[in-house]
C-alpha positions in Angstrom: -21.4 -35.2 11.6 -21.8 -32.2 13.5 -20.1 -34.7 16.7 -17.3 -35.8 14.3 -16.1 -32.2 13.5 -16.0 -31.6 17.0 -14.0 -34.6 18.3 -11.8 -33.6 15.6 -11.2 -30.2 16.7 -10.6 -31.3 20.2 -7.7 -33.8 18.8 -6.3 -31.3 17.1 -6.3 -28.8 19.9 -4.8 -31.0 21.6 -1.9 -31.5 19.5 1.3 -28.8 19.2 0.7 -25.7 17.5 2.3 -26.9 14.1 3.8 -23.2 12.4 4.9 -25.0 9.0 2.3 -25.1 6.6 3.7 -27.7 3.9 0.9 -26.6 1.5 1.5 -22.7 1.8 3.6 -21.2 -1.3 5.8 -18.5 -1.3 5.6 -16.0 -3.7 8.4 -15.7 -6.4 10.8 -12.5 -6.2 9.4 -10.2 -9.5 11.9 -7.7 -9.7 10.7 -4.5 -11.2 12.8 -1.8 -13.2 11.2 0.7 -10.9 12.8 -0.9 -7.6 16.4 -0.4 -8.9 17.0 3.0 -7.3 16.2 1.9 -3.9 18.4 -1.0 -4.4 21.2 1.2 -5.5 20.5 3.4 -2.4 20.4 0.3 -0.4 23.6 -1.4 -1.5 25.5 2.3 -1.0 23.9 2.5 2.5 25.5 -1.3 3.2 28.8 -0.5 1.9 29.1 3.2 3.8 28.1 1.5 7.2 30.3 -1.4 6.6 33.3 1.0 6.0 32.2 3.2 9.2 32.3 -0.3 11.1 35.8 -1.6 10.0 37.2 1.5 10.3 36.0 2.1 13.6 36.3 -1.5 15.0 39.4 -2.7 13.5 41.1 0.2 12.8 40.3 2.1 15.5 39.7 5.4 13.5 36.1 6.1 11.8 35.9 8.5 9.5 33.4 11.6 10.6 31.7 11.4 6.9 30.2 8.0 7.1 27.9 9.0 10.2 26.3 11.6 8.3 26.1 10.2 5.0 24.7 6.6 6.2 22.2 8.7 8.1 21.0 10.5 4.5 21.0 7.3 2.6 18.7 5.7 5.3 16.1 8.6 4.6 16.7 8.3 0.7 15.7 4.2 1.1 12.8 5.2 3.5 11.5 7.5 1.0 12.6 6.0 -2.3 11.4 2.5 -1.0 8.0 3.8 0.1 7.3 4.3 -4.1 7.4 0.3 -4.3 5.3 0.0 -1.3 2.7 2.5 -3.0 3.0 1.1 -6.5 2.6 -2.4 -5.1 -0.3 -1.4 -2.6 1.3 -2.9 0.4 1.4 -0.2 2.8 -0.8 -1.3 6.0 -4.5 -0.7 6.3 -7.1 -1.3 8.8 -8.7 -4.6 7.0 -10.5 -5.3 10.2 -13.4 -2.5 9.1 -13.6 -3.5 5.6 -14.7 -6.9 6.6 -17.6 -5.9 8.4 -19.2 -3.2 6.0 -21.3 -3.9 3.0 -19.5 -3.6 -0.4 -20.9 -0.5 -1.1 -19.6 0.9 1.8 -16.4 -0.6 1.7 -15.7 0.5 -1.9 -16.9 4.1 -0.7 -13.9 3.9 1.9 -11.6 2.8 0.0 -12.1 6.0 -2.1 -12.0 8.0 0.0 -8.4 6.6 1.8 -7.2 6.7 -2.1 -8.7 10.4 -2.4 -6.8 11.4 1.0 -3.3 9.5 -0.1 -3.1 11.2 -3.3 -3.8 14.6 -1.7 -1.2 14.0 1.2 1.6 12.9 -1.0 0.8 15.9 -3.3 0.6 18.3 -0.4 4.4 16.6 1.0 5.7 17.0 -2.4 4.7 20.8 -2.1 6.2 21.0 1.5 9.4 19.1 0.5 9.7 21.4 -2.8 9.4 24.8 -0.3 12.2 23.6 2.1 14.4 22.7 -0.8 14.1 26.2 -2.3 15.0 27.9 1.1 17.7 26.1 2.2 21.1 27.0 1.7 23.1 24.9 3.8 25.7 22.2 2.8 26.4 18.8 4.4 28.9 19.0 7.0 31.3 16.3 6.1 31.2 16.8 2.3 30.1 19.6 0.4 26.6 18.7 -1.2 23.9 20.9 -0.9 21.0 19.3 1.8 18.3 20.9 -0.5 19.4 17.8 -3.0 17.9 15.5 -0.3 14.6 17.5 -0.3 14.5 17.8 -4.0 14.9 13.8 -4.1 12.0 13.6 -1.1 9.5 16.2 -3.3 10.2 13.6 -6.5 9.7 10.8 -4.1 6.1 11.8 -3.0 5.3 12.9 -6.1 6.0 9.5 -7.4 3.6 8.1 -4.7 1.2 10.6 -5.4 1.0 9.3 -9.2 0.5 5.5 -8.0 -1.9 6.4 -5.6 -3.8 8.2 -8.7 -3.2 5.0 -10.4 -5.0 2.7 -7.5 -7.8 5.6 -7.0 -8.6 4.8 -11.0 -8.0 1.2 -10.7 -10.5 1.3 -8.0 -13.3 3.2 -9.5 -13.3 0.7 -12.5 -13.7 -1.9 -10.3 -17.1 -3.0 -9.0 -17.8 -3.2 -5.2 -17.9 -7.0 -5.0 -14.5 -6.9 -6.9 -12.9 -4.7 -4.7 -14.3 -6.7 -1.5 -12.9 -9.8 -2.8 -9.6 -8.3 -4.0 -9.4 -6.7 -0.4 -10.5 -10.3 1.2 -7.5 -12.3 -1.1 -5.2 -9.9 0.3 -6.2 -10.5 4.3 -6.7 -14.1 3.8 -4.9 -15.6 0.5 -6.1 -18.8 -0.8 
């Protein structure tokens, strides 16, 4: 039996690399109402950047406001999109470490990471609100206070902290083995 497996592996290694797995099933797109704000900001960004491109290269006269608005819309897409990433638990992490630790230690490490995330997001929200309260400038191209951007970022951090707290509660309720199994399913899906 062992000899047959060795021969099969040798034969497979001589074949060209097959990058298409016909048994692979893609996850279906699941739209959540919480994802609507980031989609709206994303589409506003697309419209502004298209207008900037069109006026610069077709009309040869680009309005000055598009550059600044596109920059701040991109910032909003990044922070509002981070809420979705935290809600889904899809931020990257070093799963390599978790695979070689005992289940109890893995749960402790995951709990530590969750607590750290909650504290980090809450502190970043605090800093964003401080900047927003001290900032009394407007955007250069349109008369909108820059503090609105920092208030929005602060709210995003608050929502990220809340979702991280929900993950912390969920991980507290799971047994060590369930948590390790869940992490392994994220790393190597069936």
